[in-house]
C-alpha positions as CSV (number, residue, x, y, z in Angstrom):
1,M,-8.5,-11.6,-8.2
2,S,-11.3,-13.4,-6.5
3,A,-12.6,-12.2,-3.2
4,T,-11.4,-15.3,-1.5
5,A,-7.8,-14.8,-2.9
6,A,-7.9,-11.1,-1.9
7,S,-9.0,-11.8,1.6
8,S,-6.0,-14.2,2.1
9,I,-3.5,-11.6,1.3
10,T,-1.8,-10.2,4.4
11,W,-0.9,-6.6,5.3
12,E,2.7,-7.6,4.8
13,Q,2.2,-8.9,1.2
14,Y,0.3,-5.6,0.3
15,N,3.0,-3.5,1.9
16,E,5.8,-5.3,0.2
17,T,4.0,-5.4,-3.2
18,G,3.5,-1.6,-2.9
19,R,7.2,-1.1,-2.1
20,R,8.3,-3.3,-5.1
21,L,5.9,-1.5,-7.5
22,F,7.1,1.9,-6.2
23,A,10.7,0.9,-6.8
24,E,9.9,-0.3,-10.3
25,G,8.3,3.0,-11.0
26,D,4.6,1.7,-11.2
27,L,3.1,4.4,-9.1
28,A,-0.5,3.5,-9.7
29,G,0.0,-0.1,-8.8
30,A,1.9,0.9,-5.7
31,E,-0.9,3.3,-4.7
32,D,-3.5,0.5,-5.0
33,A,-1.3,-1.9,-2.9
34,F,-0.7,0.9,-0.2
35,V,-4.4,1.6,0.0
36,A,-5.2,-2.1,0.3
37,A,-2.5,-2.3,3.1
38,I,-4.3,0.6,4.9
39,V,-7.6,-1.3,4.6
40,E,-6.1,-4.5,5.8
41,A,-4.3,-2.8,8.8
42,E,-7.6,-1.2,9.8
43,R,-9.5,-4.5,9.3
44,A,-7.0,-6.5,11.3
45,G,-7.8,-4.8,14.5
46,G,-6.3,-1.4,13.7
47,D,-2.6,-2.2,14.3
48,P,-1.3,1.3,14.7
49,L,2.2,0.5,13.6
50,Q,1.0,-1.2,10.4
51,L,-1.4,1.6,9.8
52,A,1.3,4.2,10.3
53,S,3.7,2.4,8.0
54,S,1.1,2.1,5.3
55,L,0.0,5.8,5.6
56,G,3.7,6.9,5.4
57,N,4.3,4.7,2.3
58,L,1.2,6.2,0.6
59,A,2.4,9.8,1.6
60,Q,5.8,9.1,0.1
61,L,4.3,7.9,-3.0
62,K,2.0,10.9,-3.3
63,Y,5.0,13.2,-2.8
64,Q,6.8,11.4,-5.6
65,Q,3.8,11.8,-7.9
66,K,3.9,15.5,-7.2
67,D,7.5,15.6,-8.4
68,H,6.6,13.9,-11.6
69,L,3.9,16.5,-12.4
70,R,6.5,19.3,-12.5
């Protein structure tokens, strides 16, 4: 993906992509999307609700990954 294309993706798109990939079981892809959502939330003026949502999604994913390691 080009830098121009990446910069046009919104927080909502990253967040939704992460949720979709998480539901499909693509935990690595979901993690990448949630991290990108965190970066976007911070870049976009630090919206605390977006940031909290993204951090919560990443935490849930990390918890799920821990379950797969057992």
